[in-house]
N, C-alpha and C positions, 0 to 999 in steps of 0.2 A: 504494500500500500504506500502511495506517495506521502511525503511529509505533510503536504497541504491537506490531503484527504484525512490523514490521521488527526491532524490538528482540528479539522472541522468536526470529525466524529467525536473527538474528546470534548469540543466546545458544546456540541448538541447535548451530549449526556450531562455535562457539568451544569448547563443552563437548566435542563429539566430536573436535575437533582436539587437545584436551588428553588424550584417552584413548588407550590403546594400541590398535593395529589390532584390529578385531573386537569391541571392548568397546562396551557400550551405556550409554545414559543414560535416565533417566525424564523425561518432559515436565515434571514438577514441578521438576526441577533448573533448567530454563530459566526457568520462571515465577518461581522464587525469586531467580534472578539479576536478573530484570527488576524485580521488586517484592517484596523480602523480607517486607514487612509484609502485603501483600494478595495473596500468590501464589495462594491458593486460588481467588480470583475470576478469575484469569487461566487457570485450567486448561482451560476450554472453548476459549479462544483458542489456548492452547499445542497442544492436540490438533488443532485446525483447521489451524494453521500447519504442524504436523508432517505432516498429510495433504497439504497443498499441496507441501511439500518432497518427500514421497514420490512424489507425482504427477509431479513433474518429474525424478525419478530421483536427486535429491541425497542422500536418505536412504532407509532401509527402516524400516517399522514392524513390530515383532515381538511375539508372545505365545508364551511358553514356547519361545523359540528359533526359531519358525517365522514366516516373513514372512506378514503378514495385510493385508487391505484396511482402511485406517484408517477408511473410511466405515462399515464394518459391525462393526468390532472393539468388543467390550464388555468392560469391566473393564480391569485394568492392562495397559499397553502399554510397550514399550521402543523406543528409537530407536537406529539404528546407521547407519554408512556401508554402502553396498552391499558385499557380500562379494567381488565381482569387482574392486573398486578403481576402479570407473568414476567415483567422485566426484573423483578426483585430476585428471581431465581438465577439470574445470569451472573 
């Protein structure tokens, strides 16, 4: 895994760990944490990394509160831990 991908994945998990259960983050928050000056350039990577984390069950990708497929989602997305608490087992 590339250093940027690892940093984004770590940022996503750290941000979610800091939130109350059930709360979401925007992928841009992770991108800003990794590179505050060039975060916009990291957005495609942040969405891709979020998709990978969703694929392995670490997080869920949502739109308007509903879980969506990150590969086909268009527009703003939010990230959260699975509602069933399965992330705690990882």
